[in-house]
C-alpha positions, -999 to 999 in steps of 0.1 A, spaced: -79 527 441 -94 492 436 -127 493 417 -131 455 414 -164 443 428 -164 419 457 -179 385 455 -210 397 474 -213 427 451 -211 405 420 -239 385 434 -260 417 440 -255 426 403 -264 392 391 -295 390 412 -307 425 403 -301 420 366 -320 387 367 -349 400 387 -353 432 366 -351 414 333 -376 387 343 -401 407 365 -397 443 355 -393 445 317 -393 478 299 -428 474 285 -441 473 321 -430 509 325 -454 518 297 -483 502 316 -474 518 349 -476 553 334 -514 548 335 -515 534 370 -527 558 397 -497 550 420 -471 544 393 -456 514 410 -466 481 425 -467 474 463 -463 437 455 -430 444 437 -420 466 465 -426 438 490 -405 415 468 -376 441 469 -379 440 506 -377 402 507 -346 403 484 -329 426 509 -326 455 485 -344 481 506 -321 476 536 -289 469 518 -272 501 528 -288 503 563 -276 488 597 -287 454 608 -301 469 640 -332 479 619 -333 449 597 -308 461 571 -278 443 558 -251 468 569 -238 474 534 -226 506 517 -241 530 493 -220 514 466 -241 483 471 -273 503 466 -258 520 435 -253 486 419 -291 480 422 -300 515 411 -279 511 380 -300 480 370 -332 498 378 -322 525 355 -316 501 326 -353 492 326 -367 525 339 -382 508 369 -407 531 387 -406 517 422 -394 544 446 -361 528 455 -342 561 455 -370 582 470 -377 558 499 -349 533 505 -322 559 500 -334 595 506 -364 589 529 -345 563 549 -314 584 553 -336 612 565 -351 589 592 -317 579 602 -309 614 613 -331 606 643 -327 582 672 -324 545 672 -359 542 685 -372 564 656 -353 543 630 -368 511 644 -403 527 643 -403 540 608 -373 525 589 -377 488 598 -411 484 582 -399 502 550 -369 478 548 -393 449 550 -413 464 521 -444 470 542 -443 508 539 -426 535 519 -411 569 527 -408 603 511 -387 634 518 -407 666 515 -381 694 513 -385 714 481 -406 746 481 -417 771 455 -388 793 446 -364 774 468 -344 759 440 -321 733 455 -309 749 487 -318 727 517 -321 758 540 -346 777 518 -375 767 540 -407 787 546 -428 760 561 -431 767 598 -433 744 628 -446 761 659 -447 745 694 -482 738 706 -487 718 738 -466 687 736 -459 689 699 -456 711 668 -481 726 644 -467 724 608 -480 749 582 -467 752 547 -464 736 512 -439 712 497 -436 707 460 -423 679 437 -423 654 466 -411 622 450 -433 593 461 -453 618 482 -486 606 468 -480 571 480 -457 573 510 -469 560 544 -446 585 561 -433 619 550 -401 634 564 -408 671 563 -384 700 567 -399 729 586 -386 760 603 -386 761 641 -367 793 642 -350 820 621 -361 835 588 -365 819 554 -330 813 540 -312 811 573 -291 780 577 -300 777 614 -335 769 625 -345 740 602 -358 708 617 -371 675 603 -404 659 613 -420 626 605 -457 630 594 -480 602 584 -491 605 548 -528 602 558 -526 624 589 -554 650 594 -544 683 579 -521 668 552 -534 674 517 -518 657 487 -522 666 450 -506 640 427 -488 653 396 -473 635 366 -437 641 358 -425 644 322 -410 608 324 -444 593 333 -437 588 370 -454 605 399 -447 633 424 -469 653 448 -476 687 460 -482 685 498 -501 711 518 -496 709 556 -517 723 584 -513 695 610 -501 688 645 -474 662 653 -461 650 686 -427 661 698 -413 625 694 -417 629 657 -389 655 655 -357 639 642 -325 652 658 -319 684 676 -343 713 670 -332 738 644 -300 719 635 -311 698 605 -296 718 576 -262 700 575 -279 666 579 -305 674 552 -277 684 528 -261 650 534 -294 633 527 -299 652 495 -263 643 484 -273 607 488 -303 614 466 -281 630 440 -257 600 441 -287 577 436 -298 597 405 -263 595 391 -263 557 395 -297 553 380 -288 577 352 -257 558 343 -279 526 339 -303 545 316 -275 560 296 -259 527 290 -292 512 279 -297 542 255 -263 536 241 -268 499 236 -302 505 220 -288 530 196 -258 509 186 -281 480 179 -303 502 158 -273 514 137 -264 477 131 -298 467 119 -314 498 103 -310 499 65 -312 528 42 -311 523 4 -301 487 10 -271 495 33 -270 493 71 -264 528 84 -239 516 109 -213 513 82 -211 551 78 -180 564 95 -197 597 106 -223 577 125 -197 555 140 -179 585 153 -210 598 170 -216 564 186 -180 565 199 -186 599 214 -217 586 231 -196 557 245 -170 582 258 -197 603 275 -212 572 291 -178 561 304 -171 596 318 -205 594 337 -196 559 350 -162 571 364 -178 600 381 -207 578 394 -182 554 410 -164 582 428 -196 598 440 -209 564 452 -177 559 473 -174 595 485 -210 602 495 -204 584 528 -173 605 535 -173 620 570 -157 651 554 -186 672 540 -163 691 516 -150 658 502 -185 645 499 -199 676 482 -170 679 458 -174 643 445 -212 645 443 -213 678 425 -187 668 400 -206 636 392 -240 653 391 -228 679 367 -211 652 346 -244 632 345 -264 662 334 -239 670 306 -234 634 295 -270 624 297 -281 653 276 -256 645 249 -263 607 249 -301 611 250 -301 637 222 -278 617 200 -299 586 206 -330 604 194 -313 619 163 -296 586 153 -329 568 155 -344 594 131 -381 602 130 -391 570 149 -370 583 179 -395 611 186 -426 589 187 -440 577 220 -442 542 206 -404 539 205 -386 531 238 -357 555 232 -379 585 239 -387 571 274 -350 571 282 -347 607 269 -374 619 293 -361 599 323 -325 611 318 -337 647 316 -355 643 349 -325 626 366 -303 654 354 -323 679 375 -331 658 406 -314 670 438 -296 698 420 -292 705 383 -259 712 364 -260 749 372 -265 743 409 -237 717 413 -212 737 392 -218 767 414 -216 746 446 -183 730 434 -169 765 427 -178 776 462 -160 748 480 -124 751 493 -98 745 467 -74 716 467 -45 721 491 -13 731 475 16 707 478 
């Protein structure tokens, strides 16, 4: 398999690296931790103008018709500088959820997001639901020409700032049934939608959304009660996005730690000369490369029309990210010594972000269990 980047992809990497370095330095992330939104709408608009928000979406809605691999290249650069703009939550997950609907619905809600004028969020997780897409208690009951949605969604990434929420709700069946789940588009400021903003451990924002609202029937995406498989596909794109961003953050942690070993002196000697520390740095490099290989495979396979092929690649990569990120971030902290556990040092920011990315859209335990449940490889 050829992993060489095309000329267009090399240009994407160069543009993303230049923009992030110049406009979104790491110290900005510290300032944004105190911002009520946690990200800038001006920067979001710039991302739209650069074509990033539509890079993996069709040209019929203003996108560039690229692949998820193209988006992963951008996510990797965003991970390097811990950029807080909701690229994964809106331009990947939210947008893929909207694309489960009709062309008219995509034009209505996806096109303005691609232009950087609005943002999206997927509200799917519920208390006690873990990571299963079909664990839905929120109900959608038919009323007149629409649906009344009642329920609560937790840890909604970008839910506090999204113009539109894509909400999973049960139009039939009991909680836990695979059948009976539907997706609806709800305006973030619609009557009956209550949002409580919560800070995540990495300094970013999520939301707890309470719903008691009515939406028109044309806000249902896809066939009624048949959204579980599509929702799982959307969540796998979210997992693949977390993997790509996590690889970027891991690589930055490794580079920062190696540079520290080269410059930190103890008793007049640079600590990087000690073989034991060199071995640990090499182990960190190996784990980072393992995560990179798995990331590349998941970025390619997430678009596979075969759901088993997709789930197998994503689960392997997500489990690998969780294991590798844990090792690299913990070693980074320890090799930095006491300064590594202070908030003033940047390495701690990467530690927290990598911990969060390891759990988004399925943690290590979930993905190992899912992989084990999939059909085995065919015998020759």
